[in-house]
C-alpha positions as CSV (number, residue, x, y, z in Angstrom):
1,M,108.1,54.7,95.7
2,K,108.4,54.6,91.7
3,N,109.8,57.3,89.4
4,F,109.9,57.8,86.0
5,T,111.9,60.9,83.5
6,T,110.4,59.1,79.8
7,K,106.9,58.9,78.4
8,Q,108.2,56.0,77.4
9,L,108.5,54.1,80.4
10,L,105.7,55.4,82.5
11,S,103.4,55.5,79.6
12,Q,104.0,51.0,79.8
13,H,104.1,51.0,83.5
14,L,100.7,52.8,83.7
15,H,99.1,50.8,81.1
16,A,99.6,47.7,82.7
17,Q,98.0,49.5,85.8
18,K,95.3,49.8,83.8
19,V,94.3,46.8,82.2
20,A,94.8,45.0,85.1
21,G,91.5,47.8,85.9
22,A,93.1,50.9,88.3
23,T,92.2,53.7,88.9
24,I,94.6,56.7,88.2
25,G,95.0,60.1,90.1
26,F,97.2,63.0,88.8
27,V,98.5,64.8,90.5
28,P,100.4,67.4,88.6
29,T,103.2,69.9,90.0
30,M,105.9,72.2,90.0
31,G,107.7,70.8,92.7
32,A,108.6,72.8,96.1
33,L,106.0,70.6,97.3
34,H,103.9,71.4,100.7
35,R,100.9,70.7,102.6
36,G,99.2,71.8,100.0
37,H,99.9,69.7,97.5
38,L,100.2,67.1,99.6
39,S,96.9,67.2,101.0
40,L,95.8,66.8,96.7
41,I,98.2,63.6,97.3
42,A,96.1,62.6,100.0
43,R,92.8,63.1,98.5
44,A,94.1,61.1,95.4
45,K,95.6,58.4,97.5
46,Q,91.5,58.2,99.6
47,E,89.9,58.2,95.5
48,C,91.6,55.9,93.3
49,D,94.2,52.9,93.4
50,L,97.1,54.1,92.0
51,V,98.3,58.3,92.6
52,I,101.3,59.8,90.0
53,C,102.3,63.4,90.9
54,S,104.7,65.0,88.8
55,I,107.2,68.2,89.2
56,F,108.1,70.2,86.3
57,V,109.0,73.7,86.6
58,N,107.3,74.2,82.5
59,P,108.8,76.8,80.9
60,T,105.7,78.1,78.5
61,Q,104.0,79.2,81.5
62,F,106.5,81.6,82.9
63,N,105.7,85.5,81.5
64,D,109.9,87.0,83.4
65,P,112.4,84.4,82.8
66,K,114.1,85.2,86.0
67,D,110.7,84.5,88.2
68,L,111.5,80.9,85.9
69,E,115.0,81.4,87.5
70,K,114.7,81.6,90.6
71,Y,111.7,79.3,90.9
72,P,112.6,77.4,94.2
73,R,113.4,73.2,92.9
74,P,114.5,71.1,96.2
75,I,114.1,67.9,94.3
76,E,115.3,65.8,97.3
77,A,113.2,67.5,99.7
78,D,110.1,66.3,97.4
79,I,110.9,63.7,96.3
80,A,111.0,63.1,100.5
81,K,108.0,64.2,101.3
82,L,106.2,62.2,97.4
83,E,107.9,59.0,100.1
84,Q,106.3,60.5,103.5
85,A,103.1,60.9,101.8
86,G,102.2,57.3,100.2
87,C,102.7,58.7,96.5
88,D,102.7,55.8,94.3
89,I,104.7,57.0,91.3
90,L,107.2,60.2,90.3
91,F,107.3,61.8,86.7
92,N,110.4,63.9,87.0
93,P,111.2,64.9,83.3
94,D,113.8,67.4,81.9
95,V,111.9,70.0,79.6
96,T,113.5,68.4,76.3
97,E,111.4,65.6,77.3
98,M,108.6,67.2,77.2
99,Y,108.9,69.7,75.1
100,A,111.0,68.9,71.0
101,G,111.7,72.2,70.0
102,N,110.0,75.4,68.6
103,E,106.9,73.9,69.0
104,Q,103.2,76.3,68.5
105,W,100.5,75.8,70.5
106,H,97.2,77.9,70.7
107,L,94.0,76.6,72.3
108,D,91.2,80.1,72.2
109,I,89.8,79.5,75.8
110,G,87.8,83.0,75.3
111,E,88.1,85.7,77.8
112,L,88.7,83.3,80.9
113,E,92.3,83.9,79.0
114,H,92.7,87.5,79.6
115,L,91.1,88.3,82.7
116,L,92.5,88.9,86.3
117,E,95.6,86.2,86.3
118,G,95.8,86.3,82.2
119,K,95.6,89.8,82.1
120,S,98.9,90.4,84.7
121,R,100.1,87.4,83.7
122,P,99.4,87.8,79.5
123,G,99.9,84.6,77.5
124,H,100.1,82.3,81.3
125,Y,97.9,79.8,80.5
126,Q,98.7,79.2,77.1
127,G,101.8,77.6,78.4
128,V,99.5,75.9,81.5
129,T,97.1,74.9,79.1
130,Q,100.1,73.0,77.0
131,V,101.8,71.8,79.5
132,V,99.0,70.4,81.3
133,Y,97.0,68.6,78.1
134,K,100.4,67.1,77.5
135,L,100.7,65.5,81.0
136,F,97.3,64.7,80.6
137,S,97.4,62.9,77.3
138,I,101.0,61.1,78.5
139,V,99.5,60.0,82.2
140,E,95.8,59.7,80.8
141,P,94.1,60.1,85.2
142,D,90.9,59.1,85.7
143,K,90.8,61.9,87.8
144,A,93.0,65.2,88.5
145,Y,93.7,67.1,91.8
146,F,94.2,70.7,92.1
147,G,94.0,72.9,94.8
148,Q,92.3,75.6,94.7
149,K,94.7,79.0,95.5
150,D,94.8,78.8,91.9
151,F,91.4,79.0,91.5
152,Q,91.3,80.4,87.7
153,Q,93.8,77.6,86.6
154,V,91.4,75.4,87.7
155,L,89.0,77.2,85.5
156,V,90.9,77.6,82.6
157,I,92.4,73.2,82.8
158,N,88.2,72.7,83.7
159,R,87.4,74.7,80.0
160,M,90.0,72.9,77.9
161,V,89.1,69.1,79.5
162,E,85.5,70.3,78.1
163,M,86.6,71.9,74.7
164,L,89.0,69.1,73.8
165,K,86.9,65.8,75.5
166,M,89.2,65.2,77.4
167,P,87.8,61.6,79.7
168,V,89.2,62.8,83.1
169,Q,87.8,64.9,86.9
170,V,89.2,67.9,87.2
171,V,88.7,67.9,91.3
172,M,89.5,71.3,93.0
173,C,90.7,71.1,96.3
174,P,90.6,73.1,99.7
175,I,93.5,75.9,100.4
176,E,95.7,74.7,102.8
177,R,96.7,77.5,105.1
178,E,99.6,78.3,107.7
179,S,97.9,78.6,111.2
180,D,98.1,82.6,110.6
181,G,95.7,82.5,107.8
182,L,98.9,82.9,104.8
183,A,98.0,80.3,101.5
184,M,100.7,78.1,101.4
185,S,102.7,78.5,98.1
186,S,105.7,77.3,96.9
187,R,106.1,81.4,96.6
188,N,106.7,81.9,100.0
189,V,109.8,80.7,100.7
190,H,111.1,84.3,99.2
191,L,109.3,86.4,101.5
192,T,111.4,88.4,104.9
193,A,110.0,88.0,107.8
194,N,108.7,90.7,107.7
195,D,107.0,90.8,103.9
196,R,105.5,87.2,105.5
197,E,104.1,89.2,108.8
198,R,102.7,92.1,105.8
199,A,101.3,89.2,103.9
200,L,98.4,88.1,106.3
201,I,96.2,91.6,105.6
202,L,95.4,88.8,102.0
203,S,93.8,86.3,104.0
204,K,92.5,89.2,106.9
205,T,90.7,91.2,104.1
206,L,89.4,88.1,101.5
207,N,87.9,87.2,105.2
208,Q,86.8,90.4,106.0
209,V,84.3,90.1,102.8
210,K,83.3,86.9,103.8
211,N,82.6,88.0,107.0
212,N,80.4,91.4,105.9
213,F,79.4,90.1,102.6
214,S,75.6,89.8,103.5
215,S,75.7,93.2,105.6
216,T,77.5,95.5,103.0
217,D,77.1,95.9,99.1
218,I,79.5,94.3,96.8
219,N,81.2,97.8,95.2
220,T,81.4,98.7,99.1
221,L,83.2,95.9,99.9
222,K,86.1,96.0,96.8
223,Q,86.8,99.4,97.9
224,L,87.3,98.6,101.3
225,A,89.9,95.8,100.3
226,E,91.4,97.5,97.8
227,T,92.4,100.2,100.6
228,A,93.9,97.4,103.4
229,V,95.8,95.4,100.9
230,S,97.5,99.3,99.3
231,I,98.0,101.0,102.5
232,E,99.7,98.0,103.7
233,P,103.8,98.8,103.9
234,G,105.4,96.9,101.3
235,V,102.6,95.8,99.4
236,L,101.7,96.4,96.0
237,L,97.8,95.8,95.5
238,D,97.6,94.0,91.4
239,Y,94.2,93.3,91.5
240,F,91.0,92.1,94.1
241,E,87.8,90.8,92.8
242,I,84.6,90.2,94.2
243,A,83.5,87.4,91.1
244,D,80.9,85.4,89.5
245,A,82.9,81.5,90.3
246,E,81.7,80.5,87.0
247,T,83.1,83.4,84.8
248,L,85.4,85.5,86.6
249,H,83.4,88.4,85.5
250,P,82.4,91.5,88.7
251,A,79.6,89.8,90.7
252,N,76.9,91.3,91.9
253,Q,74.0,90.4,94.7
254,N,71.6,88.7,92.7
255,T,75.2,86.1,91.9
256,T,75.0,82.4,92.8
257,N,78.3,81.3,93.3
258,I,80.8,83.9,94.6
259,V,84.5,83.9,94.8
260,A,87.1,86.8,96.5
261,L,90.6,86.9,94.1
262,V,92.9,88.8,95.1
263,A,97.1,89.4,94.0
264,A,99.7,92.1,95.1
265,R,103.2,92.0,95.8
266,V,105.0,91.6,98.6
267,G,108.7,93.0,98.8
268,A,109.4,91.2,95.3
269,T,107.9,88.4,95.6
270,R,103.5,87.9,93.8
271,L,101.1,86.7,96.0
272,I,97.4,85.3,94.6
273,D,95.0,84.0,97.1
274,N,91.0,83.8,96.5
275,M,87.5,82.5,99.2
276,I,84.5,81.1,97.8
277,I,81.9,83.8,99.5
278,R,78.5,81.6,98.5
């Protein structure tokens, strides 16, 4: 696996590969890699000639400086996992390589920025679009792979690609879960043993919504789900929404594509999860 830390050397290398006709699959990450990330690498390997993964903990998408500070950065372990997964290229830049001085960025992606995660984390999706735009501009991939766990993020990135007419196909890949149902996340390392057990209420509740969807009306399902998460000790519910999978507006029985999404603080760690209902 080749490792690049500068935009210039990476671009030169990729340009030569593209001239030779190679298709580029790109997996942008913030590191602390787990099986979910590796499933994106595997999918990219199936569909593209060359797979590049970026590891960059992007400061502009963190609302809380403490959250940024404690975000896990096990780079040696990450490199070993990427090599084992057969990744071709790692792009691992410093902040100074990605940002010059006090850059200004604002992309008007509409109300999608202010719903659910956007409401809980103001400015978060501006940071996401800012860094993904930079990465797409450097890598110029044919396809970019993102996990379904960040469902709203995928919608936001699709919106950005559409607005800016970027020639990249965004591919959303299914959530990878632990054997007990917990959605894999880099933040899971912060959970205590008790928190880890309590966090299972998120996937359990999503499953209950999916399993009872055809027999129970949406408002009742939503109320039952909110109650189930809220009464779990040590879990503080942020939101539970049964939404239109294209707009994230609350769904009704006539909505074609529906996703259930949840965010909660489990102990000191904020977790998100979702499940496609139909």
